[in-house]
C-alpha positions, 0 to 999 in steps of 0.5 A, a space after each residue: 499499500 502506498 504511504 499517504 502524501 500529507 504535504 500534498 493534502 495540506 497543500 490542497 486544503 490551504 488552496 481550498 481555504 484561500 479560494 473560499 477566503 477570496 470568494 468571501 472577499 469578493 462577495 463582501 466588496 461587490 455588497 459594499 459597491 452596491 451599497 455605495 454607489 460612485 460619486 458623480 465625476 467632476 463633483 466633490 462630495 464634501 463641497 457645499 452647493 452655495 456659490 
């Protein structure tokens, strides 16, 4: 019987964990972008409307 390659299994778990974290971060970022639409170009959001 072949001996198990634990380092390969560990690497596969690490890759899966990283992929899951990246997907979660991307989902979180898209939710953040949807909640805060980008400001209009050419306008300063902190500027007042008085002349």
